[in-house]
N, C-alpha and C positions, 0 to 999 in steps of 0.2 A: 686886544691885550689893552687894559685901562692905561692911561697915559697919564693921570693924575698924579700930580707931584705929591711926594710924602712929607715936604717941609712946610707947605703952606695949606689953610683949608679950602674946600673948593669952593668955587664962584659964588657969592650969595647970590647972584643973579639966578644960579640954576636950581637954587633950593626949593622953588615952587614948583619944578618940573615935577612929573609923575614918573617914578622910577620903575615900579610895579603897576600891571593895569590887569584888571580881572573883569569881563563882562559876562556873566550868565554860564560862567563855567563849570562843566558837568564832566563827571567822571562814573563810569557805568561798567561794571565787572559782570561776566557772565558766569555763574557758578553751577556746578552741576553735584547734585548729591541722589545718593543710592534711594530708590522707592521700592525695591523689590530685589529679589536675588538677581534678575538679569535686567531691571530696569534702572534708568537714570533719569531723573528730572532735571532739566535746565532752568534756571531764574536767574533774573538780572537784579544786582545789587547798586543803589547808587550811592555811592561812597561820598561822591560831591554831588550836590544838588543845587546847580544854578546860582553859583556865589559869585558877586559881583563886589569889589573894592578896589581903591586906588591907595598907594603908598607912594608919599611924596620924598623926593630926595632929601636924605638926612634924619629922616623920622627914625624913632625906635619904636616898634610896635610889638605889643604881647598878643600872640595867637595862641589860645588856649580852649580847653575842652576835655572831656573824658575820653578815655582810651577807646578808639574805633570811633571818634566823631567825624573823621575826616581830616585832621591836621595834617598827618604825614602823607597822605595822598597829593594834598593841597601842594606842599613843600616838592615832593617828586616831580608833580607837573610844573611847578616854578623851575625847576633845575633842568628839565627835560627828560628826566628819567621815565615820567610816563606821558603817553599823549592824551589829551582832554578827548573827551566823547563830544562835546559839545562846546560852543563859546568862543571866545575871544580872549587871549592871553596874551601879554608882553611883559619882558622884564630887560629894562635899559633899552627899549625898542626893539629887541628880537624876540622874536617865535622861538621859545626854547628847544619845540619838539623838532623844528627844522633847522635849526644851527645851534646845536648843542654845543660843537665845539667851539665856535667864536663866542657863546654864551660863555663858556668855562672861564675865560679869561677876565670876565666881568663880575664875577660872583664868587664867592667863598662859602664853602658848606662845613659844618661840623654836625654830624649826625649821632648824637647821643654815644652809644657805647661801641660805634663801629669805627675803627680809626681809618686813616688815610695814611697812615705810616708804614714804613716797612719795619715788620715784625722784628727781625733778627739783624737789623742795621742800628748803629747809635744814631741817636736822635737828630745829629748835625748832617749825617750823612742822608738820610732822609731829605732833609731841608735842601741840600746840595742837589740830589736830583729833582727835586721839585724846581730849582731854578732852571734847569734845564729843560724840562717839560714845559714850564711858561715863558721860556726865553726871557727871563729877568735880566736886565743891565745889571752888571756887576756892582755899580755903586748904589744902587736902589736896593738891590738884595742885601747888601750889607747894610746898609742904613735900616731898612725894615727889619731885619733879623737883630740887629742891635736894641732896636725900641723894642721887641717883643721879648729878648731874653733879659732884658733890664726889668721891666714893668710886670713880667709873669714869673719872674725868679726862676729862669731856667738855667742858668749859667753851671750850675753843678751837675746838671742833667745831660749836656750836650754829648759827652761821651760815652752815655749810657744805652744799651741796647733797648729798644722798645718794650721788647717782651718783659724786661725786669721793672718798667715803671709801675707806680700804683696808678689805680683808676684816675685819682685827682692829677696826678703829674702828667698823664698822657693826655688828659683833657686838656690841660696848659698847652702840652706840646701840638695837639691838633688845632686849637685856635690860631696858635703863631703860625703854623703852615696854612691856614687858610687866608694868612693875611701877607703873607710875602710879596703875593703879586699885586697888591693894591687893590682888592676889589671894589665895585662901587656898592654891592649889595653883599649882607653877610647874613647868611641863614644859620641859626642857632637852635640846637636841640638839646636842653638840659645842659647849660653851659657850666654849671656849678656842681653838678652830680660828683661826689666823692670828695668834695674839699671840706674842709673843717670850717669854722665860723670865720677866723682870720682870712683863711686863703679865700673864702667866698667874699669877703668885704674887698678883699684885693682885687679879685676877677672883675668884680662890678665897677669897681673904680677904673680900671683898666678899660672896660668897654664903654664907661661914659667919656673917658679921654679919647678914644679912639671916635666916638660920635662928633664929640665937641670940636676936635682939631682937624679931621679929615673929612667930617661931613658923611661918613659911612651910612648907608643906611643899613638897619637892623631888624630881622624879622626873628623872633624870640617865642620858641614854644617851650615851657617846663612844667614840671610839676610843683617846683618850690615856688610859691606866690610872691616871696619877698623878693624874688629877681624881678618879676611884674613890678612890684609897689616901688621898688628902687629906681629901676631903669626906664621904665614906660610910662608916658603921659597918656598914650592911646592903647587901648586894649579890644581885641575882637575874639568874640566867644562864640565856637562853632559847636554845633550838636547835631548828630544825624545829617552830616552834610550841608546843612544850611546856616548862615550867620544868624544867632540869636540877638547880637549886641555887638556894636562897632562905634565907639564914641571913647570919651575922655574916661580916665579911669574912676574918677569920683563920681562919674556918671552910673558906674556899674552898680553900684551900692543901691541907687534910688531904683533902677532896672530890678533889681532883686527884690527890692520891697514891692515894687506896684503890683496889684493883685493878691498880696499876701493877707492871709487872715492875720497873721501875728508880724507886727513891720519888723525890719531889721533895727538893731539897736546898736550906738554907739557905748562906749566905756568912759566914764571920768573916773580917774584913780586919784584920790585925795590922800596927801600926808597931813595930819593933824598934829598939833603940838604933844597931845596925850591921848590916851584910850579913852574914847567916849563913846555914849549909846549910838546905834544906827542913824545916819543923817536921815532926816525925814524932811522932803522938798516936793513941791507940787511938779509933775512932769517927769520925776524920776523915781527909780525903785532900787532899793539896796541889794546888791547882788551876794557882796561877799566882806566880810569884817576881820581884821587881823592886826589886833592891838590898836596902834593909832591910823594905820592905813584903811581906806575903805573903798570899796567899788561900787558906783553908782551907773545903772544903765539908763539911757534915754532915746528916744527915737532917732534913727539916722537922720532922718529928713529935719529935724529941728536944729536950729543954733545953739551952741554950747556957752554962747556969752552970758544968756540970763541965767543959767544954772550955775557956770564959774562966779559970776557977780554975787549970787545968793549965798554960795558956799563961804567966799572970802568976808561976806559980811556980817555973818551969823557964827561963824566957828573960827577957832583959832588955827590958821592954816600956815602950814610951813612949804608945802609944794603940791601942784596938781599937774595931771597931763591927761590928755584924751587919745584913748585908742580908737581906730577905726574897725568897723567891721570886720571878721575876717572874709577875704575875698571867697575863699573856698566854700564857706557856707552860703554867700551870695548867689555863687554859681549852683550849687545844689538845689538851693530854693526857686533860682530859675527854670532848672530843669524839671522839678517837681510841678511847676505851675502850668509846663505844656503837657503833662501827663493826663 
């Protein structure tokens, strides 16, 4: 069981320690398919194909890719549900497949729409059972539960049976359950699914606080790419079991543009004092005009500063903003480049 205090951040001297380590990790499944009335053919599917990466203590990392890319298989190996076919894997210094019970006290897991809560029990009773399962000291349990109840707005839900909760409410309940025992590592699959815009913002704020205050390491998989943009400085992209990209979020755009016929573009949104003809400036193209607002596209690899300066100098400007490329488009372009 983790012995980390809930009242102070984890030691700064430990921040550089690797908490997740994968070296050439692979997972191969044997798949049988019918080839005739009486015959079946066996073939191997490499769901994960020689992945290597390290996650440092306290990092929040996005792990993204299309369905079937190998994300879930990776997470299942990291939690000990699946045993790797090859390579070396450690989480908090533990081999997940060999010491799954010991590892359970060091990690928290929220798997999408599959709850860890007891369906017919009130939320608070599920938490009480988890306290006993993880042998959480009473004072720590009360402190952690109070923090989650306050920040995830669970107060009115504690007496409600889990089966009566909405998907968004249950997701909040599951995240609280995963944090009661102070895990070193938190695996999140679609943590904002079923939440409205305001609830999503609160959830992201809670996860940022958790990371900043306690130094909890977070590995996040999601199809809501705003989760990645707002929470993660580092992102890993997986496709067909292999890592396509591992680096800063900003570098993902450049990686998507590399080798493409048409470069990925950023957008400058300009609000003018009055309606004017489309802005005509070198290095930019007009995309859209609605009254005094105009949208200009320019290469993602270029600095916005010269364009902003030119607009401010030549046009009656009220406001402007720069919109980054949609990460989903960047990833789609990366996949197309491999075809």
